[in-house]
N, CA, C and O of each residue as an XYZ file, in Angstrom:
968
protein
N     -17.526    170.006    133.448
C     -16.608    169.636    134.522
C     -15.241    169.301    133.928
O     -15.153    168.506    132.992
N     -14.197    169.888    134.451
C     -12.842    169.670    133.934
C     -12.346    168.277    134.330
O     -12.630    167.786    135.423
N     -11.579    167.640    133.391
C     -11.025    166.316    133.686
C      -9.814    166.435    134.602
O      -9.064    167.409    134.542
N      -9.641    165.444    135.436
C      -8.527    165.444    136.391
C      -7.302    164.846    135.697
O      -7.382    163.762    135.118
N      -6.187    165.540    135.755
C      -4.960    165.077    135.101
C      -4.422    163.842    135.814
O      -4.378    163.791    137.043
N      -4.013    162.847    135.025
C      -3.450    161.631    135.610
C      -1.942    161.778    135.788
O      -1.280    162.569    135.116
N      -1.435    160.989    136.716
C       0.000    161.006    136.952
C       0.727    160.376    135.765
O       0.260    159.406    135.167
N       1.875    160.954    135.447
C       2.653    160.433    134.321
C       3.301    159.112    134.713
O       3.718    158.914    135.854
N       3.372    158.215    133.732
C       4.005    156.921    133.968
C       5.259    156.806    133.108
O       5.357    157.387    132.027
N       6.202    156.044    133.623
C       7.427    155.835    132.866
C       7.172    154.900    131.693
O       6.460    153.903    131.814
N       7.755    155.237    130.580
C       7.614    154.430    129.386
C       8.800    153.487    129.308
O       9.918    153.848    129.675
N       8.547    152.264    128.822
C       9.643    151.303    128.696
C      10.707    151.831    127.762
O      10.409    152.373    126.698
N      11.943    151.667    128.170
C      13.047    152.112    127.326
C      13.590    153.466    127.732
O      14.524    153.962    127.102
N      13.004    154.112    128.819
C      13.504    155.400    129.255
C      14.869    155.237    129.902
O      15.265    154.130    130.265
N      15.587    156.345    130.046
C      16.879    156.325    130.714
C      16.666    155.949    132.171
O      15.644    156.288    132.767
N      17.626    155.255    132.733
C      17.506    154.821    134.105
C      17.013    153.397    134.216
O      16.975    152.838    135.312
N      16.628    152.790    133.081
C      16.155    151.419    133.109
C      17.323    150.499    133.445
O      18.445    150.731    132.994
N      17.070    149.464    134.227
C      18.122    148.557    134.656
C      18.652    147.768    133.474
O      17.875    147.384    132.599
N      19.953    147.514    133.421
C      20.504    146.729    132.317
C      20.007    145.298    132.369
O      19.615    144.799    133.424
N      20.027    144.641    131.208
C      19.551    143.268    131.128
C      20.458    142.317    131.902
O      19.997    141.283    132.385
N      21.724    142.647    132.024
C      22.664    141.755    132.668
C      23.730    142.555    133.409
O      24.293    143.499    132.857
N      24.007    142.185    134.648
C      25.020    142.863    135.439
C      26.408    142.449    134.959
O      26.576    141.360    134.411
N      27.406    143.315    135.161
C      28.769    142.924    134.780
C      29.252    141.758    135.639
O      28.804    141.606    136.775
N      30.158    140.933    135.115
C      30.610    139.764    135.875
C      31.335    140.162    137.152
O      32.095    141.130    137.178
N      31.089    139.403    138.203
C      31.730    139.679    139.493
C      33.044    138.925    139.638
O      34.001    139.434    140.221
N      33.084    137.703    139.100
C      34.274    136.877    139.236
C      34.993    136.768    137.899
O      34.380    136.862    136.836
N      36.293    136.571    137.971
C      37.085    136.387    136.761
C      38.014    135.204    136.966
O      38.584    135.033    138.043
N      38.168    134.383    135.924
C      39.032    133.210    135.972
C      40.401    133.550    135.381
O      40.498    134.200    134.340
N      41.467    133.095    136.070
C      42.823    133.332    135.586
C      43.639    132.060    135.746
O      43.161    131.071    136.302
N      44.872    132.092    135.255
C      45.789    130.970    135.397
C      47.128    131.473    135.903
O      47.594    132.546    135.521
N      47.745    130.665    136.782
C      49.058    131.035    137.276
C      50.138    130.529    136.325
O      49.828    130.006    135.254
N      51.395    130.683    136.709
C      52.509    130.317    135.838
C      52.577    128.824    135.553
O      53.190    128.405    134.571
N      51.942    128.009    136.418
C      51.921    126.555    136.223
C      50.697    126.095    135.454
O      50.500    124.894    135.270
N      49.875    127.026    135.002
C      48.691    126.670    134.239
C      47.498    126.272    135.086
O      46.520    125.741    134.559
N      47.559    126.520    136.409
C      46.435    126.175    137.283
C      45.422    127.309    137.301
O      45.798    128.480    137.345
N      44.149    126.970    137.266
C      43.081    127.968    137.236
C      42.733    128.421    138.642
O      42.728    127.628    139.583
N      42.440    129.716    138.773
C      41.938    130.255    140.033
C      40.992    131.406    139.721
O      41.025    131.967    138.626
N      40.152    131.754    140.687
C      39.134    132.793    140.492
C      39.372    133.942    141.457
O      39.858    133.743    142.570
N      39.019    135.160    141.013
C      39.186    136.371    141.826
C      37.864    137.127    141.858
O      37.204    137.288    140.832
N      37.490    137.584    143.036
C      36.314    138.434    143.209
C      36.725    139.870    142.886
O      37.591    140.432    143.556
N      36.109    140.463    141.866
C      36.496    141.811    141.429
C      36.167    142.873    142.473
O      36.782    143.939    142.481
N      35.205    142.596    143.355
C      34.831    143.593    144.363
C      35.843    143.671    145.507
O      36.126    144.749    146.029
N      36.389    142.500    145.889
C      37.312    142.455    147.029
C      38.751    142.184    146.623
O      39.658    142.310    147.446
N      38.979    141.811    145.355
C      40.309    141.455    144.863
C      40.916    140.291    145.644
O      42.133    140.218    145.818
N      40.055    139.379    146.115
C      40.519    138.200    146.821
C      40.148    136.947    146.040
O      39.228    136.948    145.223
N      40.879    135.894    146.310
C      40.603    134.642    145.637
C      39.346    133.985    146.207
O      39.078    134.039    147.407
N      38.587    133.364    145.305
C      37.398    132.606    145.698
C      37.458    131.257    144.992
O      38.347    131.015    144.175
N      36.514    130.387    145.309
C      36.509    129.064    144.680
C      36.183    129.181    143.192
O      35.406    130.038    142.770
N      36.800    128.295    142.412
C      36.586    128.299    140.965
C      35.138    127.969    140.635
O      34.614    128.416    139.615
N      34.480    127.178    141.505
C      33.089    126.790    141.233
C      32.155    127.997    141.191
O      31.194    128.008    140.422
N      32.433    129.030    142.025
C      31.603    130.242    142.009
C      31.707    130.941    140.653
O      30.702    131.360    140.079
N      32.933    131.060    140.155
C      33.127    131.727    138.865
C      32.492    130.921    137.732
O      31.893    131.489    136.819
N      32.624    129.598    137.795
C      32.027    128.774    136.749
C      30.508    128.834    136.787
O      29.858    128.835    135.742
N      29.930    128.885    138.006
C      28.483    128.996    138.131
C      27.999    130.323    137.541
O      26.986    130.371    136.844
N      28.747    131.410    137.835
C      28.367    132.709    137.271
C      28.484    132.694    135.753
O      27.658    133.285    135.057
N      29.521    132.013    135.232
C      29.717    131.951    133.785
C      28.553    131.228    133.109
O      28.097    131.638    132.042
N      28.070    130.140    133.743
C      26.936    129.401    133.185
C      25.691    130.276    133.149
O      24.953    130.269    132.164
N      25.450    131.042    134.241
C      24.280    131.920    134.290
C      24.362    133.007    133.226
O      23.360    133.317    132.582
N      25.548    133.590    133.032
C      25.704    134.641    132.012
C      25.580    134.062    130.612
O      25.112    134.738    129.695
N      26.002    132.796    130.443
C      25.889    132.151    129.147
C      24.420    131.959    128.766
O      24.032    132.141    127.612
N      23.608    131.584    129.770
C      22.187    131.419    129.507
C      21.543    132.751    129.136
O      20.676    132.811    128.264
N      21.980    133.825    129.811
C      21.432    135.145    129.500
C      21.815    135.587    128.099
O      21.016    136.213    127.403
N      23.054    135.260    127.677
C      23.480    135.636    126.326
C      22.694    134.884    125.269
O      22.429    135.409    124.187
N      22.318    133.641    125.589
C      21.518    132.884    124.637
C      20.152    133.515    124.424
O      19.572    133.415    123.343
N      19.631    134.182    125.490
C      18.323    134.825    125.367
C      18.406    136.152    124.621
O      17.549    136.456    123.791
N      19.451    136.952    124.918
C      19.503    138.317    124.392
C      20.574    138.520    123.328
O      20.449    139.429    122.507
N      21.629    137.694    123.316
C      22.739    137.926    122.387
C      23.061    136.720    121.522
O      23.970    136.787    120.695
N      22.343    135.626    121.692
C      22.667    134.398    120.977
C      22.381    134.489    119.495
O      21.652    135.369    119.037
N      22.966    133.565    118.752
C      22.722    133.498    117.311
C      21.384    132.817    117.083
O      21.134    131.722    117.587
N      20.547    133.465    116.334
C      19.233    132.891    116.057
C      19.373    131.811    114.989
O      20.014    132.023    113.960
N      18.777    130.670    115.237
C      18.838    129.550    114.306
C      17.485    129.410    113.631
O      16.458    129.413    114.309
N      17.463    129.289    112.320
C      16.165    129.184    111.637
C      15.391    127.959    112.106
O      15.960    126.884    112.294
N      14.095    128.134    112.290
C      13.244    127.041    112.740
C      13.061    126.034    111.600
O      12.950    126.390    110.426
N      13.035    124.773    112.002
C      12.814    123.731    111.017
C      11.355    123.745    110.569
O      10.456    123.791    111.409
N      11.103    123.706    109.259
C       9.711    123.739    108.787
C       8.955    122.493    109.226
O       9.526    121.408    109.337
N       7.665    122.668    109.473
C       6.824    121.547    109.873
C       6.618    120.603    108.690
O       6.399    121.027    107.555
N       6.696    119.321    108.994
C       6.517    118.326    107.942
C       5.032    118.160    107.628
O       4.200    118.040    108.527
N       4.731    118.156    106.378
C       3.364    117.957    105.934
C       3.208    116.546    105.352
O       4.143    115.986    104.780
N       2.029    116.002    105.509
C       1.759    114.676    104.976
C       1.738    114.734    103.453
O       0.918    115.444    102.870
N       2.629    113.998    102.808
C       2.687    114.053    101.336
C       1.495    113.344    100.703
O       0.947    112.394    101.262
N       1.114    113.820     99.545
C       0.076    113.142     98.762
C       0.691    111.944     98.048
O       1.893    111.701     98.149
N      -0.130    111.207     97.335
C       0.355    110.008     96.646
C       1.402    110.382     95.604
O       2.441    109.730     95.504
N       1.130    111.443     94.817
C       2.064    111.848     93.779
C       3.377    112.330     94.374
O       4.448    112.064     93.828
N       3.295    113.038     95.490
C       4.515    113.511     96.142
C       5.323    112.347     96.696
O       6.553    112.398     96.708
N       4.649    111.303     97.152
C       5.365    110.131     97.649
C       6.182    109.479     96.545
O       7.308    109.034     96.769
N       5.604    109.427     95.352
C       6.332    108.849     94.223
C       7.549    109.699     93.882
O       8.633    109.178     93.624
N       7.351    111.028     93.885
C       8.482    111.910     93.585
C       9.555    111.797     94.659
O      10.749    111.812     94.359
N       9.124    111.685     95.909
C      10.086    111.558     97.008
C      10.891    110.270     96.886
O      12.096    110.261     97.138
N      10.226    109.185     96.497
C      10.919    107.914     96.339
C      11.958    107.998     95.228
O      13.068    107.483     95.366
N      11.591    108.654     94.115
C      12.528    108.806     93.004
C      13.698    109.700     93.394
O      14.844    109.440     93.026
N      13.390    110.769     94.151
C      14.456    111.676     94.580
C      15.410    110.976     95.545
O      16.624    111.169     95.475
N      14.860    110.167     96.440
C      15.705    109.436     97.388
C      16.618    108.463     96.663
O      17.790    108.319     97.011
N      16.074    107.795     95.651
C      16.880    106.868     94.874
C      18.022    107.590     94.165
O      19.151    107.102     94.125
N      17.708    108.773     93.602
C      18.751    109.558     92.947
C      19.796    110.049     93.925
O      20.984    110.089     93.607
N      19.349    110.428     95.133
C      20.289    110.896     96.154
C      21.223    109.772     96.588
O      22.418    110.001     96.775
N      20.695    108.557     96.750
C      21.518    107.413     97.118
C      22.569    107.137     96.046
O      23.714    106.805     96.353
N      22.165    107.280     94.787
C      23.120    107.052     93.694
C      24.247    108.079     93.737
O      25.420    107.730     93.602
N      23.882    109.360     93.929
C      24.915    110.400     93.997
C      25.809    110.216     95.209
O      27.008    110.488     95.143
N      25.234    109.753     96.324
C      26.030    109.563     97.538
C      27.057    108.458     97.339
O      28.206    108.590     97.762
N      26.648    107.366     96.694
C      27.597    106.271     96.453
C      28.734    106.719     95.546
O      29.884    106.325     95.739
N      28.406    107.550     94.550
C      29.450    108.049     93.653
C      30.400    109.009     94.362
O      31.570    109.121     93.996
N      29.877    109.712     95.401
C      30.700    110.718     96.089
C      31.547    110.124     97.195
O      32.397    110.821     97.750
N      31.344    108.855     97.536
C      32.094    108.259     98.645
C      33.586    108.202     98.341
O      34.406    108.481     99.216
N      33.942    107.848     97.121
C      35.343    107.660     96.763
C      36.181    108.934     96.910
O      37.244    108.867     97.527
N      35.752    110.121     96.365
C      36.593    111.310     96.518
C      36.576    111.906     97.908
O      37.515    112.609     98.280
N      35.526    111.645     98.701
C      35.446    112.258    100.032
C      36.430    111.617    100.994
O      37.033    112.309    101.816
N      36.602    110.295    100.903
C      37.466    109.585    101.838
C      38.896    110.132    101.867
O      39.413    110.372    102.958
N      39.564    110.342    100.717
C      40.919    110.928    100.765
C      40.948    112.316    101.387
O      41.910    112.659    102.075
N      39.908    113.124    101.160
C      39.888    114.465    101.735
C      39.830    114.403    103.256
O      40.507    115.177    103.932
N      39.026    113.487    103.804
C      38.927    113.356    105.257
C      40.245    112.877    105.847
O      40.672    113.368    106.892
N      40.897    111.915    105.181
C      42.183    111.433    105.687
C      43.243    112.529    105.607
O      44.100    112.633    106.485
N      43.183    113.349    104.549
C      44.135    114.455    104.416
C      43.909    115.499    105.503
O      44.866    116.033    106.064
N      42.645    115.790    105.799
C      42.346    116.743    106.865
C      42.841    116.222    108.221
O      43.384    116.983    109.021
N      42.652    114.922    108.472
C      43.121    114.341    109.722
C      44.637    114.428    109.827
O      45.175    114.678    110.906
N      45.328    114.220    108.704
C      46.794    114.314    108.705
C      47.258    115.731    109.013
O      48.233    115.939    109.735
N      46.527    116.720    108.443
C      46.876    118.126    108.694
C      46.656    118.474    110.161
O      47.474    119.173    110.759
N      45.550    117.991    110.754
C      45.278    118.258    112.159
C      46.358    117.654    113.058
O      46.801    118.284    114.018
N      46.777    116.430    112.739
C      47.827    115.790    113.532
C      49.146    116.561    113.417
O      49.858    116.734    114.406
N      49.462    117.018    112.217
C      50.683    117.793    112.020
C      50.611    119.114    112.776
O      51.600    119.552    113.364
N      49.420    119.761    112.760
C      49.252    121.015    113.497
C      49.443    120.837    114.981
O      49.996    121.717    115.640
N      48.992    119.700    115.535
C      49.191    119.429    116.963
C      50.675    119.263    117.276
O      51.150    119.712    118.319
N      51.400    118.620    116.373
C      52.817    118.354    116.617
C      53.646    119.628    116.630
O      54.546    119.778    117.456
N      53.345    120.548    115.714
C      54.159    121.769    115.622
C      53.576    122.922    116.432
O      54.150    124.011    116.459
N      52.427    122.691    117.098
C      51.828    123.744    117.919
C      51.246    124.877    117.112
O      51.397    126.042    117.479
N      50.574    124.551    116.005
C      50.055    125.596    115.121
C      48.732    126.168    115.593
O      48.316    127.221    115.110
N      48.056    125.503    116.526
C      46.739    125.944    116.953
C      46.829    126.869    118.165
O      47.744    126.769    118.983
N      45.852    127.772    118.254
C      45.869    128.783    119.303
C      45.644    128.176    120.687
O      46.192    128.675    121.671
N      44.846    127.106    120.781
C      44.541    126.480    122.069
C      45.182    125.100    122.098
O      44.843    124.264    121.261
N      46.102    124.826    123.036
C      46.698    123.485    123.126
C      45.636    122.431    123.417
O      44.587    122.736    123.983
N      45.915    121.199    123.029
C      44.948    120.115    123.175
C      44.511    119.926    124.626
O      43.337    119.662    124.882
N      45.433    120.057    125.575
C      45.101    119.829    126.975
C      44.281    120.924    127.620
O      43.774    120.735    128.725
N      44.133    122.071    126.959
C      43.402    123.205    127.545
C      42.076    123.464    126.840
O      41.436    124.488    127.082
N      41.659    122.548    125.974
C      40.406    122.746    125.245
C      39.204    122.511    126.154
O      39.218    121.611    126.994
N      38.157    123.331    125.979
C      36.913    123.186    126.744
C      35.738    123.314    125.786
O      35.784    124.092    124.833
N      34.696    122.554    126.042
C      33.491    122.590    125.212
C      32.520    123.609    125.798
O      32.169    123.515    126.974
N      32.080    124.577    125.001
C      31.110    125.578    125.436
C      29.712    125.011    125.229
O      29.283    124.788    124.097
N      29.007    124.781    126.331
C      27.669    124.192    126.241
C      26.719    125.135    125.505
O      26.651    126.324    125.816
N      25.993    124.600    124.533
C      25.063    125.413    123.764
C      25.724    126.342    122.772
O      25.071    127.234    122.232
N      27.009    126.151    122.521
C      27.733    127.022    121.599
C      27.551    126.631    120.151
O      26.676    125.839    119.803
N      28.400    127.206    119.314
C      28.289    126.986    117.876
C      28.538    125.528    117.512
O      27.878    124.997    116.619
N      29.481    124.870    118.190
C      29.787    123.468    117.888
C      28.589    122.573    118.201
O      28.275    121.666    117.430
N      27.917    122.825    119.331
C      26.734    122.032    119.684
C      25.605    122.240    118.678
O      24.941    121.283    118.278
N      25.389    123.488    118.271
C      24.306    123.775    117.328
C      24.592    123.198    115.947
O      23.674    122.784    115.240
N      25.860    123.171    115.568
C      26.211    122.617    114.257
C      25.909    121.129    114.193
O      25.602    120.610    113.120
N      25.991    120.425    115.332
C      25.689    118.995    115.346
C      24.189    118.739    115.225
O      23.780    117.643    114.842
N      23.363    119.739    115.547
C      21.911    119.565    115.508
C      21.323    120.102    114.200
O      20.445    119.477    113.605
N      21.814    121.262    113.758
C      21.243    121.942    112.600
C      22.233    121.920    111.430
O      23.283    122.558    111.517
N      21.934    121.212    110.351
C      22.851    121.145    109.197
C      23.132    122.513    108.577
O      24.243    122.763    108.111
N      22.127    123.406    108.569
C      22.342    124.732    107.974
C      23.385    125.525    108.763
O      24.197    126.243    108.179
N      23.359    125.394    110.079
C      24.355    126.076    110.914
C      25.743    125.494    110.668
O      26.722    126.234    110.581
N      25.828    124.169    110.556
C      27.119    123.519    110.307
C      27.710    123.987    108.978
O      28.902    124.285    108.903
N      26.889    124.053    107.932
C      27.392    124.488    106.623
C      27.878    125.936    106.669
O      28.950    126.255    106.154
N      27.077    126.817    107.295
C      27.459    128.233    107.359
C      28.716    128.430    108.200
O      29.594    129.207    107.828
N      28.809    127.726    109.341
C      29.964    127.879    110.228
C      31.232    127.325    109.593
O      32.299    127.926    109.722
N      31.132    126.183    108.906
C      32.295    125.590    108.243
C      32.771    126.466    107.088
O      33.973    126.633    106.884
N      31.828    127.020    106.338
C      32.196    127.916    105.236
C      32.876    129.178    105.758
O      33.840    129.662    105.166
N      32.364    129.712    106.881
C      32.968    130.916    107.461
C      34.397    130.638    107.920
O      35.278    131.482    107.755
N      34.632    129.448    108.500
C      35.990    129.097    108.940
C      36.929    128.957    107.746
O      38.086    129.375    107.807
N      36.428    128.367    106.659
C      37.263    128.211    105.463
C      37.670    129.574    104.910
O      38.833    129.789    104.569
N      36.705    130.497    104.824
C      37.029    131.846    104.318
C      38.036    132.537    105.225
O      38.967    133.183    104.746
N      37.852    132.403    106.525
C      38.732    133.062    107.492
C      40.164    132.540    107.374
O      41.110    133.327    107.347
N      40.328    131.219    107.304
C      41.661    130.640    107.248
C      42.330    130.878    105.893
O      43.546    131.058    105.825
N      41.544    130.881    104.818
C      42.109    131.184    103.499
C      42.621    132.622    103.464
O      43.694    132.893    102.923
N      41.852    133.539    104.041
C      42.254    134.948    104.079
C      43.578    135.109    104.825
O      44.479    135.809    104.364
N      43.684    134.451    105.989
C      44.897    134.572    106.803
C      46.096    133.890    106.137
O      47.171    134.482    106.041
N      45.914    132.650    105.678
C      47.034    131.892    105.124
C      47.511    132.442    103.786
O      48.687    132.307    103.447
N      46.602    133.067    103.014
C      47.023    133.687    101.754
C      48.000    134.822    102.019
O      49.017    134.949    101.336
N      47.687    135.641    103.007
C      48.595    136.743    103.350
C      49.893    136.240    103.978
O      50.965    136.798    103.740
N      49.789    135.190    104.777
C      50.991    134.634    105.412
C      51.926    134.026    104.366
O      53.140    134.215    104.431
N      51.357    133.295    103.401
C      52.174    132.691    102.355
C      52.838    133.759    101.488
O      53.995    133.607    101.097
N      52.113    134.841    101.185
C      52.702    135.926    100.386
C      53.879    136.561    101.120
O      54.879    136.920    100.499
N      53.762    136.701    102.449
C      54.867    137.278    103.222
C      56.083    136.350    103.220
O      57.218    136.816    103.116
N      55.849    135.035    103.336
C      56.963    134.088    103.334
C      57.660    134.051    101.981
O      58.878    133.886    101.909
N      56.890    134.204    100.917
C      57.458    134.177     99.559
C      57.911    135.558     99.097
O      58.353    135.725     97.960
N      57.800    136.533     99.970
C      58.232    137.906     99.684
C      57.522    138.481     98.460
O      58.123    139.152     97.621
N      56.217    138.193     98.388
C      55.370    138.754     97.341
C      54.507    139.865     97.937
O      54.419    139.960     99.161
N      53.870    140.705     97.127
C      52.955    141.725     97.670
C      51.854    141.062     98.495
O      51.196    140.125     98.042
N      51.671    141.560     99.693
C      50.686    140.964    100.603
C      49.311    141.555    100.308
O      49.145    142.773    100.374
N      48.325    140.724     99.986
C      46.972    141.254     99.726
C      46.344    141.813    101.001
O      46.732    141.447    102.110
N      45.377    142.698    100.828
C      44.696    143.300    101.969
C      43.754    142.285    102.614
O      43.166    141.458    101.916
N      43.607    142.340    103.940
C      42.664    141.424    104.597
C      41.220    141.795    104.268
O      40.949    142.862    103.717
N      40.313    140.910    104.609
C      38.887    141.188    104.396
C      38.491    142.445    105.172
O      38.742    142.518    106.375
N      37.883    143.431    104.520
C      37.545    144.676    105.228
C      36.461    144.460    106.282
O      35.539    143.665    106.098
N      36.595    145.186    107.390
C      35.593    145.150    108.471
C      35.259    146.589    108.878
O      35.556    146.993    110.002
N      34.646    147.363    107.981
C      34.481    148.807    108.209
C      33.617    149.142    109.420
O      34.003    149.982    110.233
N      32.460    148.505    109.558
C      31.556    148.838    110.666
C      32.140    148.416    112.009
O      31.993    149.128    113.003
N      32.798    147.265    112.040
C      33.412    146.788    113.281
C      34.549    147.727    113.692
O      34.668    148.071    114.868
N      35.386    148.145    112.736
C      36.499    149.043    113.039
C      36.005    150.406    113.497
O      36.643    151.051    114.329
N      34.863    150.854    112.956
C      34.318    152.146    113.376
C      33.914    152.117    114.844
O      33.974    153.144    115.520
N      33.504    150.959    115.345
C      33.093    150.830    116.749
C      34.280    150.594    117.694
O      34.346    151.166    118.782
N      35.225    149.729    117.248
C      36.232    149.230    118.190
C      37.672    149.567    117.808
O      38.605    149.111    118.469
N      37.866    150.354    116.758
C      39.220    150.784    116.422
C      39.681    150.250    115.077
O      39.334    149.135    114.688
N      40.456    151.044    114.380
C      40.900    150.694    113.032
C      41.774    149.444    113.074
O      42.698    149.352    113.882
N      41.474    148.481    112.197
C      42.249    147.253    112.105
C      41.920    146.211    113.155
O      42.510    145.131    113.162
N      40.972    146.524    114.057
C      40.653    145.587    115.143
C      39.971    144.326    114.597
O      40.218    143.227    115.094
N      39.120    144.479    113.584
C      38.420    143.330    113.037
C      39.371    142.334    112.397
O      39.259    141.131    112.637
N      40.313    142.819    111.581
C      41.276    141.924    110.935
C      42.166    141.243    111.970
O      42.525    140.076    111.814
N      42.520    141.974    113.028
C      43.361    141.404    114.087
C      42.656    140.238    114.785
O      43.262    139.191    115.014
N      41.373    140.421    115.123
C      40.623    139.361    115.809
C      40.401    138.176    114.881
O      40.497    137.029    115.317
N      40.107    138.431    113.617
C      39.907    137.331    112.660
C      41.205    136.535    112.465
O      41.159    135.319    112.281
N      42.355    137.208    112.504
C      43.624    136.486    112.399
C      43.845    135.596    113.627
O      44.411    134.510    113.509
N      43.400    136.053    114.804
C      43.503    135.202    115.995
C      42.599    133.981    115.870
O      42.998    132.869    116.215
N      41.371    134.192    115.371
C      40.438    133.077    115.216
C      40.912    132.081    114.152
O      40.498    130.922    114.160
N      41.779    132.529    113.239
C      42.287    131.620    112.214
C      43.152    130.515    112.811
O      43.444    129.529    112.135
N      43.564    130.667    114.071
C      44.345    129.632    114.746
C      43.502    128.539    115.355
O      44.030    127.684    116.066
N      42.181    128.538    115.096
C      41.291    127.499    115.628
C      41.361    126.250    114.764
O      41.489    126.333    113.543
N      41.278    125.100    115.406
C      41.289    123.835    114.672
C      39.891    123.419    114.252
O      39.738    122.701    113.264
N      38.848    123.858    114.990
C      37.477    123.482    114.672
C      36.527    124.464    115.343
O      36.969    125.447    115.938
N      35.206    124.201    115.249
C      34.203    125.104    115.808
C      34.250    125.153    117.327
O      33.884    126.168    117.918
N      34.694    124.077    117.972
C      34.824    124.092    119.426
C      35.843    125.132    119.861
O      35.625    125.836    120.847
N      36.962    125.239    119.134
C      37.959    126.268    119.440
C      37.387    127.667    119.210
O      37.666    128.584    119.982
N      36.587    127.836    118.149
C      35.981    129.139    117.874
C      35.125    129.578    119.060
O      35.226    130.723    119.501
N      34.281    128.681    119.584
C      33.439    128.999    120.745
C      34.283    129.409    121.939
O      33.988    130.409    122.592
N      35.333    128.645    122.230
C      36.156    128.911    123.404
C      36.899    130.238    123.275
O      37.005    130.990    124.244
N      37.410    130.525    122.081
C      38.154    131.770    121.883
C      37.230    132.982    121.953
O      37.594    134.000    122.541
N      36.033    132.885    121.358
C      35.097    134.008    121.400
C      34.600    134.243    122.822
O      34.439    135.392    123.235
N      34.354    133.177    123.576
C      33.911    133.334    124.958
C      34.990    134.024    125.800
O      34.687    134.890    126.621
N      36.251    133.631    125.588
C      37.352    134.249    126.330
C      37.481    135.734    125.997
O      37.717    136.550    126.887
N      37.328    136.090    124.707
C      37.411    137.501    124.316
C      36.254    138.309    124.898
O      36.442    139.440    125.344
N      35.049    137.719    124.892
C      33.876    138.448    125.393
C      33.978    138.734    126.882
O      33.420    139.722    127.360
N      34.695    137.871    127.636
C      34.824    138.066    129.079
C      36.104    138.807    129.460
O      36.311    139.127    130.630
N      36.956    139.079    128.483
C      38.214    139.776    128.745
C      37.981    141.293    128.675
O      37.575    141.791    127.625
N      38.227    142.041    129.760
C      38.003    143.499    129.715
C      38.916    144.219    128.733
O      38.620    145.344    128.331
N      40.026    143.590    128.338
C      40.912    144.231    127.354
C      40.252    144.326    125.984
O      40.595    145.210    125.199
N      39.315    143.436    125.682
C      38.588    143.485    124.409
C      37.308    144.314    124.555
O      37.051    145.205    123.745
N      36.509    144.024    125.581
C      35.260    144.756    125.837
C      34.356    144.749    124.604
O      33.853    145.788    124.176
N      34.160    143.545    124.041
C      33.323    143.377    122.855
C      32.311    142.275    123.135
O      32.707    141.189    123.559
N      31.022    142.511    122.916
C      30.013    141.465    123.165
C      30.236    140.248    122.278
O      30.767    140.352    121.172
N      29.816    139.085    122.789
C      29.987    137.838    122.041
C      29.232    137.879    120.719
O      29.694    137.329    119.720
N      28.064    138.534    120.710
C      27.286    138.587    119.471
C      28.047    139.321    118.374
O      28.011    138.911    117.214
N      28.743    140.415    118.735
C      29.523    141.157    117.743
C      30.670    140.296    117.201
O      30.999    140.366    116.017
N      31.279    139.481    118.078
C      32.389    138.632    117.645
C      31.902    137.517    116.719
O      32.569    137.188    115.738
N      30.741    136.938    117.029
C      30.194    135.909    116.145
C      29.811    136.511    114.784
O      30.009    135.877    113.748
N      29.267    137.728    114.789
C      28.933    138.391    113.529
C      30.192    138.663    112.716
O      30.191    138.516    111.494
N      31.277    139.063    113.401
C      32.554    139.279    112.726
C      33.066    137.978    112.116
O      33.668    137.990    111.042
N      32.832    136.866    112.791
C      33.269    135.556    112.282
C      32.485    135.152    111.043
O      33.066    134.691    110.061
N      31.162    135.324    111.085
C      30.314    134.893    109.963
C      30.315    135.915    108.813
O      30.476    135.532    107.655
N      30.140    137.203    109.118
C      29.980    138.230    108.077
C      30.801    139.458    108.447
O      30.258    140.412    109.004
N      32.096    139.454    108.148
C      32.957    140.596    108.564
C      32.532    141.919    107.940
O      32.726    142.968    108.554
N      31.955    141.902    106.732
C      31.594    143.155    106.076
C      30.438    143.878    106.780
O      30.317    145.099    106.677
N      29.591    143.127    107.492
C      28.439    143.751    108.166
C      28.613    143.742    109.672
O      27.692    144.130    110.390
N      29.761    143.313    110.176
C      29.967    143.257    111.627
C      30.007    144.642    112.237
O      30.173    144.778    113.449
């Protein structure tokens, strides 16, 4: 007896599958007085700002699921044995000694950084004015406060970014040969030659990780850039593999 052929079923990932996230319907803008307002892209009419902010929160949650930066899980703590407890006690004592010795040089560095930040506010050196700063919930700044590894990686990435930008700026002011910016070959292949260096130079105007979150969120929602937030964060952390 011949077998009866079954109906074909669609396989996951075929063409025609619905996208994970719809394009944004509302967009936030500012008028000449700096007041925020929202526009419905379908009707080109103004709507309440709360609708646009609600949509932004929903899209932010979706990006955390599909486009967010993965944070390494903290290892589970195991109950130490007696010998390990002794080693831990000795290590803690040594760490306390090193910390006390490091207090003296760290204090001047923090005061110097605070002085630089105050000077930057006075001369308007930062990309986002103090009165227009916003905290991105669940962003890089929030994660850095929870996970020390994220804070170290994000702070190091900002240092490299600002050193790259300021080295070239100082060479131009001193009329010396300007060094080449950090190469971004894969990013430029996707979004245009020199686009990676241009965006990194814009991010160099951030005062801290909160500014980085706000600037990347604005670029990801701006149709003139049309670049996912994940690609921008990768460009910030690792420009060579972005």
